[in-house]
C-alpha positions in Angstrom: -11.5 22.7 -10.5 -11.2 19.0 -10.0 -8.9 18.1 -7.0 -6.8 15.0 -6.9 -8.6 13.7 -3.7 -11.6 15.0 -1.8 -11.4 13.9 1.9 -14.4 16.1 2.8 -16.6 14.1 0.5 -15.6 10.9 2.3 -16.1 12.2 5.8 -19.3 14.2 5.5 -21.7 11.2 5.5 -19.8 9.7 8.4 -19.5 12.9 10.5 -22.0 12.0 13.2 -20.4 8.5 13.7 -16.9 10.0 13.7 -17.9 12.5 16.4 -19.5 9.6 18.4 -16.3 7.7 18.1 -14.3 10.7 19.4 -16.7 11.1 22.3 -16.5 7.4 23.1 -12.7 7.6 23.4 -12.9 10.8 25.4 -15.3 9.4 27.9 -13.5 6.1 28.3 -10.4 7.6 29.9 -8.3 5.2 27.7 -6.2 6.7 24.9 -3.5 4.1 24.3 -3.8 0.3 24.2 -7.5 0.1 25.2 -10.7 -1.5 24.1 -11.0 0.4 20.8 -7.7 -1.0 19.6 -8.5 -4.5 20.7 -11.9 -4.4 18.9 -10.4 -2.9 15.7 -7.7 -5.5 15.6 -10.3 -8.2 15.9 -12.5 -6.6 13.2 -9.8 -5.9 10.7 -8.2 -9.4 11.1 -11.7 -10.9 10.5 -12.1 -8.7 7.4 -8.8 -9.8 5.9 -9.5 -13.4 6.7 -6.6 -13.7 9.1 -6.1 -14.7 12.8 -4.2 -11.7 14.0 -4.0 -7.9 13.5 -1.5 -5.9 15.5 -2.0 -2.1 15.3 1.2 0.0 15.1 2.1 3.6 14.5 2.3 3.7 10.7 2.8 1.5 7.6 6.6 1.7 7.6 6.7 0.4 11.2 4.3 -2.4 10.2 6.7 -3.7 7.6 9.9 -3.2 9.7 8.4 -4.8 12.8 7.2 -7.8 10.8 10.7 -8.3 9.4 12.3 -7.9 12.7 9.9 -10.2 14.5 10.8 -12.8 11.8 14.5 -12.4 12.6 15.5 -10.6 9.4 18.6 -8.5 10.0 22.2 -7.7 9.0 23.6 -10.0 6.3 20.2 -10.9 5.0 18.7 -9.9 1.7 15.0 -9.1 0.9 13.7 -9.0 -2.6 11.7 -5.8 -3.2 10.1 -4.2 -6.3 12.3 -1.9 -8.3 9.6 0.8 -8.3 7.5 1.4 -5.2 7.1 4.0 -2.5 10.5 4.1 -0.7 9.0 2.8 2.5 9.1 -0.7 1.1 12.9 -0.4 0.8 13.3 1.6 4.1 11.7 -1.1 6.1 14.4 -3.5 5.0 17.1 -1.0 5.8 15.6 -0.3 9.2 16.3 -3.9 10.3 19.8 -3.9 8.8 19.1 -6.1 5.9 19.7 -5.3 2.2 16.9 -4.5 -0.3 17.5 -6.3 -3.6 15.5 -4.6 -6.4 13.5 -6.9 -8.7 12.1 -5.4 -11.9 8.3 -5.2 -12.1 5.8 -6.6 -14.6 5.4 -3.8 -17.2 1.6 -4.4 -17.4 0.7 -4.7 -13.8 3.6 -2.8 -12.1 3.9 -5.6 -9.5 6.7 -8.1 -8.9 7.5 -10.3 -11.9 7.9 -13.9 -10.6 10.3 -14.8 -13.4 12.6 -12.0 -12.3 12.3 -13.0 -8.6 13.6 -16.4 -9.4 16.9 -15.1 -10.9 17.6 -13.0 -7.8 17.3 -15.7 -5.1 20.7 -16.3 -3.6 22.3 -17.7 -0.4 21.5 -14.6 1.6 17.9 -14.2 0.4 15.5 -14.7 3.3 12.3 -12.8 2.3 10.3 -11.4 -0.6 8.2 -8.3 -0.2 5.6 -8.0 -3.0 3.9 -4.6 -3.1 0.3 -4.4 -4.1 1.0 -1.2 -5.9 -1.8 1.3 -6.6 -4.4 -1.2 -5.2 -3.7 -4.2 -7.5 -2.4 -7.3 -5.7 0.7 -9.0 -6.9 0.4 -12.6 -8.3 0.6 -14.1 -4.8 -0.1 -17.7 -5.8 3.0 -17.9 -7.9 5.1 -15.9 -5.4 4.1 -18.1 -2.5 4.9 -21.3 -4.5 8.3 -20.0 -5.3 8.9 -18.9 -1.7 7.9 -22.3 -0.4 10.5 -24.0 -2.7 13.2 -21.8 -1.2 12.0 -21.5 2.4 11.5 -17.7 2.1 9.3 -15.4 4.2 6.7 -13.4 2.2 5.6 -10.1 3.6 2.9 -8.3 1.6 3.2 -4.5 1.4 -0.5 -3.9 1.4 -0.4 -0.2 2.2 -2.4 0.7 -0.9 -4.6 -2.4 -1.2 -7.1 -2.7 1.7 -9.8 -5.1 0.5 -8.1 -6.1 -2.8 -8.3 -9.8 -3.7 -6.1 -12.4 -5.4 -7.8 -15.6 -6.4 -10.8 -14.6 -4.2 -8.7 -14.0 -1.0 -8.1 -10.6 0.5 -4.8 -9.0 0.9 -3.5 -9.7 4.4 -4.2 -13.4 4.1 -2.1 -14.1 1.0 1.4 -14.1 2.4 3.0 -15.0 5.8 2.2 -11.5 7.0 1.1 -8.2 5.6 1.8 -4.6 6.5 -1.0 -2.0 6.1 -0.9 1.8 6.3 -3.9 3.8 7.5 -2.6 7.2 6.2 -5.6 9.5 5.7 -5.8 9.1 1.9 -5.6 5.3 1.9 -8.7 3.2 1.0 -9.1 2.7 4.8 -7.6 5.9 6.2 -7.4 7.2 9.8 -7.3 10.9 10.7 -3.5 10.8 11.2 -0.8 8.2 10.9 -1.5 4.5 11.7 -0.6 1.0 10.5 -1.1 -2.7 11.3 0.4 -6.1 10.7 -2.0 -8.9 9.8 -0.9 -12.5 10.0 -1.9 -16.1 10.7 1.4 -16.8 12.5 0.9 -16.9 16.3 4.5 -16.6 17.1 5.1 -13.7 14.7 2.0 -11.9 16.1 3.3 -12.3 19.6 6.7 -11.0 18.7 5.3 -7.9 17.0 3.0 -7.2 20.0 6.1 -7.1 22.2 8.3 -5.1 19.8 5.6 -2.3 19.3 5.3 -1.8 23.1 8.9 -1.3 24.2 9.6 -5.0 24.0 7.2 -5.7 26.7 4.1 -8.0 27.2 4.0 -7.4 31.0 4.3 -3.8 32.2 7.8 -2.8 33.1 9.2 -6.2 32.0 11.1 -5.7 28.8 12.0 -9.0 27.2 13.6 -7.5 24.0 14.8 -4.1 22.9 11.5 -2.9 21.4 10.1 0.4 20.1 7.2 2.7 20.8 4.8 2.1 17.8 1.2 1.7 18.9 -2.0 2.5 17.0 -3.8 4.9 19.4 -7.3 4.5 20.6 -8.7 7.5 18.7 -7.4 6.3 15.4 -8.6 2.8 16.1 -12.1 4.2 16.9 -12.1 6.2 13.6 -11.0 3.1 11.6 -13.8 1.1 13.3 -16.3 3.6 11.9 -14.9 3.4 8.4 -14.2 -0.3 8.1 -17.9 -1.3 7.5 -17.9 1.1 4.5 -14.7 -0.1 2.9 -16.2 -2.6 0.4 -18.7 0.0 -0.8 -16.1 2.7 -1.2 -13.8 0.3 -3.1 -16.7 -0.6 -5.4 -17.2 3.2 -6.0 -13.5 3.5 -6.9 -13.8 0.5 -9.3 -16.9 2.2 -10.9 -15.0 5.4 -11.5 -12.0 3.5 -12.8 -14.2 1.6 -15.3 -15.4 4.9 -16.7 -11.8 6.1 -17.0 -10.7 2.9 -18.7 -13.6 2.9 -21.1 -13.0 6.5 -22.0 -9.3 6.2 -22.4 -9.1 2.8 -24.2 -7.6 2.6 -27.6 -5.5 5.8 -27.4 -2.1 5.2 -29.1 0.8 5.8 -26.7 -1.3 5.7 -23.6 -1.2 2.7 -21.2 -4.2 2.2 -18.9 -4.4 -0.2 -15.9 -4.3 -3.9 -16.8 -6.2 -6.2 -14.4 -5.6 -10.0 -14.7 -8.8 -12.0 -14.4 -7.8 -13.5 -11.0 -7.2 -10.2 -9.3 -9.5 -7.6 -7.9 -8.2 -4.0 -8.0 -9.3 -1.4 -5.4 -7.8 1.6 -7.2 -6.1 3.4 -4.4 -4.7 5.2 -7.5 -5.8 5.3 -11.1 -2.5 5.5 -13.0 -1.8 6.0 -16.7 1.5 5.8 -18.5 2.8 7.8 -21.4 6.0 9.4 -22.6 4.5 12.9 -22.7 3.6 12.6 -19.0 5.0 16.0 -17.9 3.4 17.8 -20.7 0.0 16.2 -20.1 0.2 17.0 -16.4 0.9 20.7 -17.2 -1.9 20.7 -19.8 -4.4 19.3 -17.2 -3.2 21.7 -14.5 -3.9 24.7 -16.8 -7.5 23.4 -17.0 -8.0 23.0 -13.3 -7.3 19.3 -13.0 -4.9 18.2 -10.3 -2.8 15.1 -10.9 0.2 13.6 -9.1 3.2 11.5 -10.0 3.7 8.3 -8.0 6.7 8.2 -7.8 9.0 10.6 -9.8 12.3 9.1 -8.4 12.7 5.3 -8.2 14.2 4.1 -4.9 17.5 3.0 -6.5 18.0 6.6 -7.8 17.3 8.2 -4.4 20.2 9.7 -2.3 19.2 7.4 0.5 20.5 4.4 -1.6 23.4 6.0 -3.4 25.8 3.7 -1.4 24.3 0.7 -3.3 25.8 2.2 -6.5 22.9 1.0 -8.7 23.1 2.8 -12.1 20.0 4.8 -12.8 19.5 3.0 -16.2 20.1 -0.5 -14.9 16.5 -0.9 -13.9 14.8 0.4 -17.0 11.2 -0.6 -16.1 11.4 1.2 -12.8 12.9 4.2 -14.5 10.2 4.3 -17.2 7.5 4.2 -14.5 9.2 7.1 -12.7 9.4 9.1 -16.0 6.0 8.2 -17.5 3.3 7.4 -14.9 0.6 9.9 -14.0 -2.1 9.4 -11.3 -5.5 10.9 -12.2 -8.1 12.3 -9.7 -9.6 9.4 -7.7 -11.7 9.1 -4.6 -14.8 7.0 -3.9 -17.3 9.8 -4.4 -15.9 11.3 -7.6 -18.8 11.8 -10.0 -19.2 10.6 -13.6 -19.1 14.2 -14.9 -15.7 15.0 -13.4 -14.2 11.8 -14.7 -15.5 12.5 -18.1 -14.1 16.0 -18.1 -10.7 14.5 -17.3 -11.1 12.0 -20.1 -12.1 14.7 -22.5 -9.0 16.8 -21.8 -6.7 13.8 -22.0 -8.2 12.8 -25.4 -7.8 16.4 -26.6 -4.1 16.5 -25.5 -3.4 13.1 -27.1 -5.0 14.2 -30.3 -2.6 17.2 -30.6 0.7 15.3 -30.3 
């Protein structure tokens, strides 16, 4: 059997260091807002090439708190991709603003700048490009457009730790970025976790207050904040993993290159497209074909686990039925929901398993 993801393979080589990190937190007597968090925030900010990192409870909170600290709220509109994990839309809803779906580029699955331009209106205050599956959006063009219209750009970098656009890492490309440290991410904790990365001093200070009950001095609450803090244990775990991130991303790219070489040239099958100025970190390796469901069942019968990211586009979810967006009004989002399939991917996946997957896909495509 070939699983979709193998967490044990990632953790086994780091087991001694992970236990050491646990002991360090246990012996410190500090479990929230201590030295491990401070040091991780410094280290991850430096890794991203930014001034500030603010650890929070999860990736959704990272996006929502960044928007709120910027002053985004009721009556405002935020342009978001038409197909993404629903957290991108939910963050906008959490601050009372309205998500405005923008169709994605059919080759990269990230925001199409030409489509963004047509959606900017008097209520537009922000753009949220999502670096989907590990590929950055075309941030140079997005930032240029945002500057023309005075818009805030918040990167949803939940799937793109270490990815690059024009040589710069995610987290340093927009005005701010939200990261998730969910356990299966390229940089994953052993539970939920997230962070906002930014070069904006005022924004960083606002998020620090908001995450901690609206307080920068104990028992003095300047704003109505929330409780969303990256705890010491998760920060310590992430500090162990961060120095290995570039290596594990390179391993993902190596496996992806085998997939792409083996699957190239098959009629009716779309493999990832990577523009020359972008560096993909392959949180997911996603193919697209009309026979997606049949292929998934075919692979499952042969012991290969695949997943669909994401089978229902945000505009078609019950959570957004009040927006009355027709299911077929965003055809690119709908085709992704209907046709995309994520293949097994983790840093330590071996060549033999990748080639087994390739072989079965070629067999299937040869029969249709």
